[in-house]
N, C-alpha and C positions, 0 to 999 in steps of 0.2 A: 503456617509459619511464614515469615517474612523473607521475600526474596533478596537475596545479597548479591545477584550476580550481575552479569553485563546490561540487563535490561532495566534495573531500576533507575531512576532518576534521568532516563535517556528519552529523547524527543523523536518521534517517528512522525514522519510527512506522507499522506496519501494524496496523490495526484489523479483525479479522473473520475469516473462514476462511481457512485456510492453503492456498490454490487455488494454480491455475497463475500467478495474477498476483504471488503470495507468492513462488512458486519464482523466477521472473524476477527479482524482487527481490534474493532471496537471493543468486543468480548475480552480480548486477549489485554486490552489497556487496563481493563477494570481487574481483571484478575491478577496481572503483573505490575501493576502501579507505574506504568508510563505514560507520559504524555503523548497524546495523539491529536495531530491538526490534519484534518481533511479538506482539501480544498476541491470543491466540486460545482461545477456551473449549474445554473438555475434549471431546476427541472430534472436534476441528476443527484440530487443529495441522497442521504441514506435515509431510510425510513424513520420517521418522528419516534414511532414506538421504540425502537432501538435506542435511539438518542435519549428518550426521556427514562428507559431503562439504565443506560450509562450514567446518567445525572443522578438518579436515585441511589444508585450503587457506588458514588463518589468518584466516577470515572473522570479522569482529565482528558476531555475529548472536547474539541473546538472544530465546529464546520466554519469554513469560509470561502468566498468566491475568488479570493486573492492567493494563486499559487506561489506567489513569493514571499507573502506572509506566512505561508504554511511551512516552507522550507528553510526559512531564515532560522539558523543555528541547529538544524535539525542533525541528529545522528545516523538517521536512516530516511531514505526516500525510497518509496513503493510506490508502483502503478499496476495496472492490469490492461489487458486488451480493450479497445474502445469498443468493439464490435465483438460479442460474445456469440459462441453457437447458438443458434435459435435465436437470436435478437430480432424481435419484430419491428422495432421502432424504425423510423426513417434513416438510414445508415448514413447518408449524405449532411443530414441535419444535424445527427449527433457526433459526426465527425467535426463538422464546422464549430458545435459547442465546446468539444474537447480540446481543440487544437491549442487555446492557451494554455492548457494544462499538460502539454508535452516536458518529458524530463530531457533535459539538454545541458549544454555546457554551463548557460546561465542558471537554472537552477540548481544544480550541483555545486555551483560556487559559492552559491548563496547558504549552503548548508555547511556544517562544521568542516574544517580542513580534512578530517580522518573520516567523514561520513562514508556511508556504503550506499548502493544501489542494489534494490530487489525487484523481482520480477517472477511471478509463478508461472510464465512461460505458457504457451509460445507468445511470443513478442512479434508485433508487427512492426518490423524497422521502419522507423522514419514517421511513424504515426506517433504510439505514445511515448516512444523513446527514440532518440537518435542513436546510429552506430557507434560514435565514439563514447556514449556512454554505457551502452550495453556492453560493448566489446572492451570497454575501460578499465584502468587497475581498480577503480572504486566499486565494480560489479563485483557482486557475488552471487549472481543467477545460476551460474553451473554448480557450485557448491550447494547452492538450496535446492538445485534439482537432485544432486547427488543425494542430500539428506533426505529427501522426500522418498527415494528408491529404497532406502534402508527401512525407513517408517512403513511402507506398503508390503516389504518382504516381512517384518515382524508382525503387523497385522494377520497377514496370511498364514503364518506360521500359528499365530495364537488361535485362529479360527481352525486349523486342523487338530489341535490337542484337544 
């Protein structure tokens, strides 16, 4: 069935590491037919296999090194922690590579006027996102977290039945 809701014909932008959350977004972009622009520094791009899978399945997925190109006219900007739990890479090198991919006033201004900001939390304030964006009127991170709680409760209930 064709999606006719708020996601179809929307543009999502991902800034940062091409990690597991980016992989889920790539799969969602194919499944729900939305445009996804991923801005990742060299060496932190998503795995080529998942990008080939998206292309084969007619996904509208673009990978760029230019964060401003990725967020241009986006309806939603998303990011994740720069340093994940158990991350073995050189942390200072990774932070330096990701610094130009920080979500801030400038990136939000390049998006659509009514765009939203999402983050799966926890956030490292001042690293991948500035405080003014995380706590700003376009941020939906707390609603996103609340929705996740209800999903988790439903899964637990399903497991016990």
